[in-house]
Steps between C-alpha positions, in 0.01 A plus 500: 500500500242685713217309661131573452227318690140528382179446698219418263147376475491146381165336425508208258870560418796673668572867415157605371536857628788660697397693816835625629867432474817549701803643330809684621382482858166664430148368468303629204123480506339458158209730461443482125518215245570689178541191279529120526614265230636153438814409306619143440591367847434820694243740632566875483344798672545876469414645841487830682607526864375715787810726458415576136759276342436268209650149479482199266484178695530166323477148643697230321289184545783263410760644733248610769674843505376860491673772304442873545568804287454847643362676195604844610859382552495202259714277724451122477479298817438128561390321813318214656131455568 
């Protein structure tokens, strides 16, 4: 399983808005929040990065774990916060 670490803005609760993430040895700066939504037990975000890639990031509030899908490639990745 590949690891993804997410840096995010956290005001009243953790993971209110992701700012960047580290994946496959690279740091991806989030420059656009396309969509944010809640599902039972998790927060999800569709984001655009500075290198013109689009990802879906989801934070599992029960397991305290981030998951990532590169939408262009459609690969699922899980990691820690």
